[in-house]
Legacy VTK file of the C-alpha trace (Angstrom):
# vtk DataFile Version 3.0
C-alpha trace
ASCII
DATASET POLYDATA
POINTS 311 float
14.694 -19.352 -8.009
11.518 -18.100 -6.284
10.991 -19.419 -2.735
9.447 -22.809 -3.188
10.494 -25.269 -0.582
11.235 -25.905 3.081
13.844 -23.755 4.869
16.821 -25.759 3.636
15.912 -25.211 -0.018
14.230 -21.823 0.020
17.286 -19.965 -1.177
17.635 -22.358 -4.092
14.673 -20.564 -5.571
16.790 -17.404 -5.719
19.925 -19.016 -7.124
19.701 -17.738 -10.707
21.149 -14.359 -9.730
24.671 -14.147 -8.358
23.876 -10.710 -6.949
21.401 -12.146 -4.439
22.912 -12.555 -0.972
23.198 -16.127 0.321
21.976 -16.855 3.814
24.001 -19.871 4.933
26.384 -22.593 3.765
23.622 -25.107 3.165
21.828 -22.622 0.927
25.054 -22.076 -1.024
25.057 -25.746 -1.947
21.515 -25.529 -3.240
22.361 -22.372 -5.176
25.224 -24.052 -6.969
23.047 -26.984 -7.964
20.149 -25.003 -9.353
22.211 -22.278 -10.986
23.140 -24.815 -13.658
19.521 -25.485 -14.555
19.092 -22.541 -16.989
22.321 -23.528 -18.786
21.092 -27.085 -19.240
17.710 -26.040 -20.583
18.923 -23.099 -22.665
19.684 -25.322 -25.637
16.368 -27.113 -25.254
14.018 -24.175 -24.918
14.441 -21.406 -27.499
12.302 -19.037 -25.412
14.633 -19.020 -22.423
17.340 -16.728 -23.769
15.012 -13.945 -25.001
12.986 -14.242 -21.788
16.068 -13.747 -19.601
17.577 -10.970 -21.703
14.376 -9.017 -22.278
14.269 -9.639 -26.014
10.563 -8.887 -26.438
10.844 -8.612 -30.210
12.451 -12.040 -30.417
9.655 -13.566 -28.358
7.006 -11.892 -30.470
8.519 -13.310 -33.654
8.287 -16.821 -32.247
4.677 -16.359 -31.162
3.405 -14.375 -34.143
5.447 -15.417 -37.169
4.020 -18.620 -38.703
7.301 -19.073 -40.575
9.282 -19.320 -37.341
10.504 -22.838 -36.653
9.163 -22.768 -33.092
5.876 -20.980 -33.761
3.580 -23.971 -33.380
5.187 -25.041 -30.105
5.520 -21.518 -28.665
2.847 -21.817 -25.977
3.942 -25.315 -25.043
7.533 -24.119 -24.679
6.441 -21.158 -22.572
4.395 -23.250 -20.155
6.879 -26.112 -19.911
7.461 -26.694 -16.190
10.338 -27.960 -14.118
9.962 -30.530 -11.363
8.385 -28.060 -8.913
6.024 -26.436 -11.378
7.914 -23.355 -12.594
7.740 -22.199 -16.208
9.632 -19.528 -18.141
7.510 -16.769 -16.654
9.245 -17.452 -13.340
12.632 -17.105 -15.023
11.535 -13.756 -16.444
10.406 -12.634 -12.985
13.687 -13.630 -11.384
15.573 -11.768 -14.091
13.407 -8.690 -13.533
12.153 -8.642 -17.118
8.867 -6.820 -16.583
8.474 -6.002 -20.293
8.675 -9.707 -21.068
5.926 -10.413 -18.540
3.708 -7.753 -20.116
4.368 -9.092 -23.608
3.693 -12.729 -22.722
0.530 -11.798 -20.823
-1.028 -10.800 -24.156
-0.986 -14.434 -25.241
-3.436 -15.478 -22.547
-1.122 -17.092 -20.013
-2.365 -17.530 -16.461
-0.364 -15.106 -14.326
-1.864 -16.557 -11.142
-0.689 -20.113 -11.783
0.952 -21.675 -8.720
3.909 -23.990 -8.311
3.594 -27.265 -6.447
4.147 -25.371 -3.194
1.693 -22.614 -3.964
4.087 -19.869 -5.058
2.945 -17.418 -7.727
4.862 -15.081 -10.001
4.187 -12.323 -7.480
5.795 -14.366 -4.693
8.786 -14.939 -6.951
9.261 -11.276 -7.869
8.817 -10.271 -4.218
11.493 -12.681 -2.992
13.950 -11.475 -5.588
13.244 -7.813 -4.928
12.108 -7.112 -8.485
10.078 -3.992 -7.796
9.311 -3.091 -11.420
8.189 -6.643 -12.091
5.900 -6.459 -9.066
4.403 -3.264 -10.449
3.866 -4.877 -13.839
2.130 -7.883 -12.283
-0.125 -5.709 -10.140
-1.028 -3.631 -13.210
-2.024 -6.920 -14.862
-4.403 -7.605 -11.949
-2.725 -10.650 -10.473
-4.018 -11.930 -7.156
-2.002 -10.122 -4.476
-3.736 -12.141 -1.752
-2.647 -15.567 -3.040
-1.075 -17.779 -0.359
1.772 -20.265 -0.622
2.067 -23.517 1.330
3.215 -21.552 4.377
0.118 -19.314 4.217
2.280 -16.384 3.097
1.251 -13.660 0.713
3.801 -12.082 -1.598
4.132 -9.242 0.895
5.107 -11.724 3.626
7.736 -13.318 1.401
9.197 -9.904 0.580
9.393 -9.130 4.297
11.061 -12.475 5.000
13.798 -11.645 2.506
14.057 -8.020 3.706
12.925 -6.569 0.384
11.804 -3.284 1.924
10.754 -1.502 -1.255
8.689 -4.489 -2.314
6.993 -4.620 1.081
6.076 -0.941 0.861
4.728 -1.307 -2.665
2.637 -4.364 -1.808
1.215 -2.571 1.240
0.179 0.239 -1.107
-1.298 -2.219 -3.595
-3.246 -3.873 -0.784
-4.722 -0.538 0.355
-5.717 0.311 -3.205
-7.282 -3.116 -3.695
-9.223 -2.773 -0.434
-10.834 0.444 -1.685
-11.633 -1.066 -5.103
-13.185 -4.162 -3.545
-15.274 -2.112 -1.128
-16.592 0.065 -3.955
-17.485 -3.058 -5.948
-19.130 -4.706 -2.943
-21.267 -1.674 -2.145
-22.267 -1.143 -5.769
-23.292 -4.788 -6.101
-25.339 -4.652 -2.903
-27.199 -1.583 -4.137
-27.936 -2.801 -7.650
-28.974 -6.279 -6.529
-32.302 -5.812 -4.774
-32.122 -9.310 -3.327
-29.205 -8.363 -1.137
-29.986 -6.979 2.300
-33.015 -7.472 4.526
-34.796 -4.240 3.690
-35.739 -2.005 0.810
-33.396 0.802 -0.127
-35.056 4.139 -0.746
-34.354 5.701 -4.138
-32.697 8.749 -2.603
-30.374 6.567 -0.514
-29.587 4.370 -3.514
-28.618 7.392 -5.580
-26.489 8.725 -2.723
-24.514 5.483 -2.512
-24.075 5.010 -6.249
-22.952 8.610 -6.622
-20.411 8.178 -3.826
-19.080 4.979 -5.442
-18.774 6.734 -8.794
-16.838 9.577 -7.199
-14.450 7.170 -5.467
-13.873 5.234 -8.698
-13.016 8.455 -10.489
-10.703 9.385 -7.646
-8.861 6.070 -8.011
-8.419 6.605 -11.739
-7.085 10.127 -11.338
-4.905 9.547 -8.261
-2.627 6.711 -9.317
0.082 8.003 -7.019
-2.097 8.278 -3.925
-0.445 7.338 -0.650
-1.610 4.531 1.618
-3.057 7.013 4.104
-4.988 8.766 1.327
-6.403 5.458 0.100
-7.486 4.490 3.600
-9.056 7.913 4.092
-11.091 7.558 0.890
-12.343 4.148 1.994
-13.324 5.533 5.396
-15.210 8.408 3.774
-17.216 5.958 1.687
-17.928 3.806 4.742
-19.190 6.867 6.614
-21.708 7.478 3.822
-22.770 3.887 3.260
-22.923 2.382 6.753
-25.726 4.584 8.172
-27.864 3.964 5.079
-27.450 0.195 5.202
-28.076 0.246 8.947
-31.318 2.135 8.408
-32.304 -0.263 5.639
-31.735 -3.253 7.909
-33.799 -1.760 10.753
-37.474 -2.863 10.575
-39.932 0.046 10.336
-42.312 0.214 13.310
-45.192 2.619 12.939
-47.335 4.061 15.757
-50.954 4.747 14.916
-52.475 7.573 16.962
-56.106 8.631 16.975
-55.981 12.393 16.667
-59.686 13.075 16.926
-60.359 16.574 15.716
-56.797 17.783 16.321
-54.869 18.418 13.114
-51.236 19.434 13.112
-49.352 21.684 10.770
-46.145 23.703 10.613
-46.295 27.428 10.990
-44.497 29.715 8.574
-41.357 29.728 10.722
-41.066 25.965 10.548
-41.644 25.505 14.289
-43.990 23.061 15.948
-46.990 24.476 17.809
-48.234 23.250 21.200
-50.501 20.579 19.783
-47.684 19.214 17.670
-45.434 19.130 20.740
-48.051 16.950 22.428
-47.942 14.668 19.407
-44.170 14.414 19.719
-44.476 13.349 23.375
-46.938 10.632 22.496
-44.650 9.285 19.802
-41.621 9.330 22.066
-43.469 7.255 24.607
-43.659 4.518 22.005
-40.501 5.149 19.966
-37.246 6.184 21.508
-35.582 9.249 20.043
-37.809 9.744 17.012
-36.685 12.611 14.808
-39.573 14.967 14.027
-38.256 15.225 10.494
-39.353 11.617 10.043
-42.973 12.308 11.056
-45.671 12.037 8.445
-48.532 14.261 9.581
-52.097 13.137 8.783
-54.195 14.994 6.286
-57.550 16.399 7.413
-60.127 13.662 7.613
-57.617 10.828 8.216
-58.292 9.397 11.657
-55.507 6.846 11.715
-52.171 7.543 10.110
-48.585 6.359 10.666
-46.818 9.302 12.236
-43.318 8.143 12.960
-40.677 5.492 12.573
-37.473 4.536 14.290
-34.544 6.823 13.538
LINES 1 312
311 0 1 2 3 4 5 6 7 8 9 10 11 12 13 14 15 16 17 18 19 20 21 22 23 24 25 26 27 28 29 30 31 32 33 34 35 36 37 38 39 40 41 42 43 44 45 46 47 48 49 50 51 52 53 54 55 56 57 58 59 60 61 62 63 64 65 66 67 68 69 70 71 72 73 74 75 76 77 78 79 80 81 82 83 84 85 86 87 88 89 90 91 92 93 94 95 96 97 98 99 100 101 102 103 104 105 106 107 108 109 110 111 112 113 114 115 116 117 118 119 120 121 122 123 124 125 126 127 128 129 130 131 132 133 134 135 136 137 138 139 140 141 142 143 144 145 146 147 148 149 150 151 152 153 154 155 156 157 158 159 160 161 162 163 164 165 166 167 168 169 170 171 172 173 174 175 176 177 178 179 180 181 182 183 184 185 186 187 188 189 190 191 192 193 194 195 196 197 198 199 200 201 202 203 204 205 206 207 208 209 210 211 212 213 214 215 216 217 218 219 220 221 222 223 224 225 226 227 228 229 230 231 232 233 234 235 236 237 238 239 240 241 242 243 244 245 246 247 248 249 250 251 252 253 254 255 256 257 258 259 260 261 262 263 264 265 266 267 268 269 270 271 272 273 274 275 276 277 278 279 280 281 282 283 284 285 286 287 288 289 290 291 292 293 294 295 296 297 298 299 300 301 302 303 304 305 306 307 308 309 310
């Protein structure tokens, strides 16, 4: 069945399918022993046969028909575990019955439940090379970052068993998840005013929220986006967000200058006159590389006024 043991018993987790290649003689012995398990339990658990054959209608009758003889025990039968913590959902994964997984998920089962060695349904499907089942589980928002007792994610298990298509899909799912998590993180930081050391200006807040909204829409409308496209979208959002958060985290330091009777203004061409150039020099002596667009010029009659801040 799904990988759930030390090296000498790992292949026993895959033994339910005769089409799976066996790695060594010792593994063959384990395969033979565990292959009998479904036969022994088939007569005991009425859910096993429909789960392995993809009989979704048969499963639904048991769960939803009060007149069915097994209706009251349906959930108990589904979650009944073997000695290493595997229930019928693992059997469905090994058999590649993605429709069964989708159907059973509607009854509130925990799709992230782990075996005694930390394997999840995603690990199981990855080891067996059940690509469509992997897709179904990811669509159901299972944890693709869950680790087994060897600190392996499902992607690592797929790579260990040379399930190339599964590796590629899980890499894609990881890139998509990274973008979704970054959007959520940024949105939460913006809406929660307690996050971050500084105050976010309204214009900057709107810029970030708008960018997050655009990226969310992009995710919804580009379900077939490639890994490179997903990474590019994340980088674009980072390029918008990072400078704003950096500015927010930088303490404002104002320079007060006594202007006397000199008052500055822009001419009609938007250029700075000689007196304003002098003002710029004074500010630069105190602040390094201050952008003139950040200057707030004093109104007539104001003797002391903040005229610049760090860029």
